[in-house]
C-alpha positions as CSV (number, residue, x, y, z in Angstrom):
1,X,-64.1,77.6,-60.8
2,X,-67.1,77.6,-63.1
3,X,-65.2,79.3,-66.1
4,X,-63.1,75.9,-66.0
5,X,-66.3,73.4,-66.4
6,X,-66.2,71.7,-69.4
7,X,-62.3,72.4,-70.4
8,X,-59.7,70.0,-70.8
9,X,-57.1,69.6,-67.7
10,X,-54.6,71.1,-69.7
11,X,-56.3,74.6,-69.9
12,X,-56.7,74.5,-66.1
13,X,-54.3,75.9,-63.3
14,X,-54.0,73.2,-61.0
15,X,-52.3,73.9,-57.4
16,X,-48.8,72.1,-57.0
17,X,-49.7,70.1,-54.2
18,X,-52.7,68.4,-56.9
19,X,-49.1,66.5,-58.1
20,X,-47.3,63.4,-57.1
21,X,-43.2,64.0,-57.3
22,X,-42.5,61.8,-60.2
23,X,-42.8,62.0,-64.3
24,X,-45.6,60.9,-66.0
25,X,-43.3,59.1,-67.9
26,X,-42.8,57.1,-64.6
27,X,-46.0,56.4,-64.4
28,X,-47.0,55.2,-67.7
29,X,-43.9,53.0,-66.7
30,X,-45.5,51.7,-63.4
31,X,-47.7,49.7,-65.9
32,X,-44.7,47.1,-66.0
33,X,-44.9,46.5,-62.6
34,X,-46.2,43.0,-63.6
35,X,-44.1,42.3,-66.7
36,X,-43.8,38.7,-65.7
37,X,-47.1,38.4,-67.0
38,X,-45.7,39.2,-70.3
39,X,-43.5,36.9,-70.6
40,X,-45.4,34.1,-69.1
41,X,-48.2,34.9,-71.7
42,X,-45.6,34.7,-74.4
43,X,-44.8,30.7,-72.9
44,X,-48.3,29.8,-73.6
45,X,-49.6,27.2,-75.6
46,X,-52.8,28.6,-76.4
47,X,-54.2,32.2,-77.7
48,X,-56.7,32.2,-75.0
49,X,-54.5,31.3,-72.1
50,X,-52.1,34.5,-73.0
51,X,-55.3,36.7,-73.1
52,X,-55.6,35.6,-70.0
53,X,-51.9,36.9,-68.5
54,X,-52.6,39.8,-70.7
55,X,-56.2,40.9,-69.2
56,X,-54.6,40.6,-65.8
57,X,-51.5,43.1,-66.5
58,X,-54.1,45.3,-68.0
59,X,-56.0,45.2,-65.2
60,X,-53.2,45.7,-62.8
61,X,-52.5,49.0,-64.3
62,X,-55.0,50.5,-62.0
63,X,-54.5,48.8,-59.0
64,X,-52.8,51.6,-56.8
65,X,-55.8,54.0,-58.2
66,X,-57.9,53.9,-55.1
67,X,-54.9,55.0,-52.7
68,X,-53.3,57.3,-55.6
69,X,-55.3,60.2,-56.4
70,X,-52.4,62.6,-57.0
71,X,-51.5,63.8,-60.9
72,X,-47.6,63.0,-62.2
73,X,-45.6,65.8,-63.3
74,X,-45.9,66.8,-66.6
75,X,-42.8,65.6,-69.2
76,X,-40.9,68.7,-71.0
77,X,-40.7,67.8,-74.6
78,X,-38.1,65.2,-75.5
79,X,-37.8,64.1,-72.0
80,X,-36.9,60.6,-71.1
81,X,-37.2,57.7,-68.8
82,X,-35.1,54.6,-69.2
83,X,-36.1,51.7,-66.7
84,X,-33.9,48.4,-66.7
85,X,-34.9,45.1,-65.7
86,X,-32.6,43.1,-67.7
87,X,-30.9,41.3,-64.7
88,X,-33.8,40.1,-63.0
89,X,-36.7,40.1,-65.1
90,X,-35.0,40.4,-68.6
91,X,-36.6,43.3,-69.9
92,X,-35.6,47.1,-70.2
93,X,-38.1,50.0,-71.1
94,X,-37.7,53.3,-72.3
95,X,-40.4,56.1,-72.2
96,X,-40.0,59.8,-74.1
97,X,-42.6,62.7,-74.2
98,X,-42.7,62.9,-78.2
99,X,-45.0,66.1,-78.1
100,X,-46.0,68.8,-75.9
101,X,-49.4,70.3,-77.0
102,X,-51.1,68.1,-77.1
103,X,-49.1,66.0,-74.7
104,X,-47.9,62.3,-76.4
105,X,-45.7,59.9,-74.3
106,X,-44.2,56.8,-75.9
107,X,-43.3,53.6,-74.1
108,X,-41.1,50.8,-75.6
109,X,-40.0,47.6,-73.6
110,X,-37.4,45.0,-74.7
111,X,-37.1,41.7,-74.1
112,X,-35.9,38.3,-75.6
113,X,-38.7,36.7,-76.5
114,X,-41.3,39.8,-77.2
115,X,-41.9,43.4,-77.6
116,X,-44.0,45.8,-75.8
117,X,-45.0,49.5,-76.8
118,X,-47.7,52.1,-76.4
119,X,-48.3,55.5,-77.3
120,X,-50.5,57.4,-74.7
121,X,-52.2,60.8,-74.9
122,X,-55.8,61.6,-73.5
123,X,-58.5,63.9,-73.9
124,X,-60.2,65.4,-70.0
125,X,-63.4,67.7,-69.1
126,X,-63.5,69.2,-65.8
127,X,-67.5,68.6,-64.9
128,X,-67.6,70.8,-61.6
129,X,-67.7,68.1,-58.9
130,X,-65.4,65.6,-60.7
131,X,-63.1,65.0,-63.8
132,X,-63.1,62.6,-66.3
133,X,-59.8,61.6,-68.4
134,X,-60.6,59.7,-71.4
135,X,-57.9,58.0,-72.6
136,X,-56.5,57.7,-76.2
137,X,-53.6,55.3,-77.7
138,X,-53.0,51.7,-77.7
139,X,-50.5,48.8,-76.2
140,X,-49.2,46.1,-78.4
141,X,-47.9,43.2,-77.3
142,X,-45.7,41.1,-80.0
143,X,-44.6,37.4,-79.4
144,X,-41.6,37.2,-81.4
145,X,-41.6,33.2,-81.9
146,X,-44.8,33.1,-83.1
147,X,-45.8,36.5,-84.5
148,X,-49.2,37.1,-82.4
149,X,-49.7,40.5,-82.3
150,X,-52.2,41.5,-79.3
151,X,-53.5,44.9,-78.2
152,X,-55.6,46.4,-75.6
153,X,-56.9,49.8,-74.9
154,X,-57.4,51.7,-71.1
155,X,-60.7,52.7,-69.8
156,X,-62.0,56.1,-68.4
157,X,-61.0,57.5,-65.5
158,X,-63.2,59.3,-63.1
159,X,-61.7,61.7,-60.0
160,X,-64.3,62.4,-57.4
161,X,-65.0,65.5,-55.6
162,X,-62.4,67.8,-57.0
163,X,-63.8,70.8,-54.8
164,X,-64.9,69.7,-51.5
165,X,-64.6,66.1,-50.1
166,X,-62.3,63.7,-50.2
167,X,-61.0,62.6,-53.7
168,X,-61.5,59.2,-55.1
169,X,-60.9,57.6,-58.1
170,X,-63.0,55.7,-60.5
171,X,-63.1,53.9,-63.6
172,X,-65.5,52.7,-66.0
173,X,-65.6,51.4,-69.8
174,X,-64.7,48.3,-71.4
175,X,-60.7,47.2,-72.3
176,X,-60.6,44.6,-75.3
177,X,-57.4,42.8,-75.6
178,X,-57.5,41.3,-79.1
179,X,-55.5,38.9,-81.1
180,X,-54.7,40.1,-84.5
181,X,-53.7,36.7,-86.0
182,X,-56.8,34.5,-85.0
183,X,-59.3,37.0,-84.3
184,X,-59.2,36.0,-80.6
185,X,-60.3,38.7,-78.2
186,X,-60.8,39.0,-74.4
187,X,-63.0,42.1,-72.8
188,X,-63.0,43.1,-69.1
189,X,-65.6,45.2,-68.0
190,X,-65.4,48.0,-65.1
191,X,-68.8,48.6,-64.0
192,X,-69.0,52.4,-62.6
193,X,-68.9,53.1,-58.6
194,X,-71.8,54.3,-57.0
195,X,-71.2,57.7,-56.4
196,X,-73.2,57.6,-52.8
197,X,-70.9,57.0,-50.2
198,X,-73.6,54.8,-48.5
199,X,-73.8,52.6,-51.4
200,X,-70.6,52.6,-51.9
201,X,-70.3,51.1,-48.6
202,X,-73.3,48.8,-48.4
203,X,-72.6,47.4,-52.1
204,X,-71.8,43.7,-53.0
205,X,-69.2,42.8,-54.8
206,X,-70.8,40.3,-57.1
207,X,-72.9,43.4,-58.1
208,X,-69.7,44.9,-59.9
209,X,-67.4,41.5,-60.5
210,X,-70.0,39.5,-63.0
211,X,-67.8,36.7,-64.4
212,X,-68.7,35.2,-67.7
213,X,-67.1,33.1,-70.4
214,X,-65.0,29.8,-70.3
215,X,-62.8,30.1,-67.5
216,X,-62.3,28.0,-64.6
217,X,-62.6,30.0,-61.2
218,X,-60.5,27.7,-59.1
219,X,-57.0,28.0,-58.3
220,X,-54.7,25.5,-57.2
221,X,-51.5,27.4,-56.8
222,X,-53.1,29.9,-53.5
223,X,-55.9,27.6,-52.9
224,X,-58.9,29.5,-53.1
225,X,-62.1,29.9,-55.1
226,X,-62.1,32.1,-57.1
227,X,-58.6,33.3,-56.4
228,X,-57.9,36.8,-55.4
229,X,-54.2,37.2,-55.7
230,X,-53.6,40.0,-58.2
231,X,-50.4,37.9,-60.2
232,X,-52.5,34.9,-60.4
233,X,-53.2,34.0,-64.2
234,X,-57.1,33.8,-63.3
235,X,-57.6,37.5,-62.0
236,X,-59.2,37.8,-65.0
237,X,-61.8,35.4,-63.8
238,X,-62.9,37.6,-60.5
239,X,-63.4,40.9,-63.0
240,X,-65.5,39.6,-65.4
241,X,-63.3,38.8,-68.4
242,X,-64.8,37.0,-71.5
243,X,-63.2,34.8,-73.8
244,X,-64.2,34.4,-77.4
245,X,-62.4,33.2,-80.7
């Protein structure tokens, strides 16, 4: 194992039980689980309101990382995955593995009102006790009626206790959602979780969820202040979105 420290994940032989029985293309398509938020974002009257919905869907990509620690299987070059939700949500997606070394996946989602597409690659480093994954690529979202073009990035993922102990996953870094026509942007910051189990158990959520900006944290739909519903348009108020224009 000491010979693997500092190497990329693609250079390290991993046991098959480290994988979950899906392809990475399917895992990438799971970013569209809350794709209805994109439709809502395309119907907003202001760019700032659209940024709120887009910040929410950017965060929702990490909704399952606390309980899913397995790695998807690497797709073959040219492998595809198609997911059609035109009947109920009005969109359909197509993902393809466009490069094998380095591995690069592409996703394109088509809707009558908008287009969303991204290419995804990554670099990774094995540090002995933990593994860090640094994503490479940008997600693009274009509203057809207005021509507004939004982009956002992904954050670093750290997998702890690779060798000994219970695996747990953490995200750190900052997501920047930007509208390139007006220059407006929203920032969502992920604060690293303490590595000590005792500190994770005793830590107050207020230490990691810092609210800034001009968002109203009350929610009439769910009756809570702040609203803690994942699909609520104000979910970004909980995790510290800062709107600027």
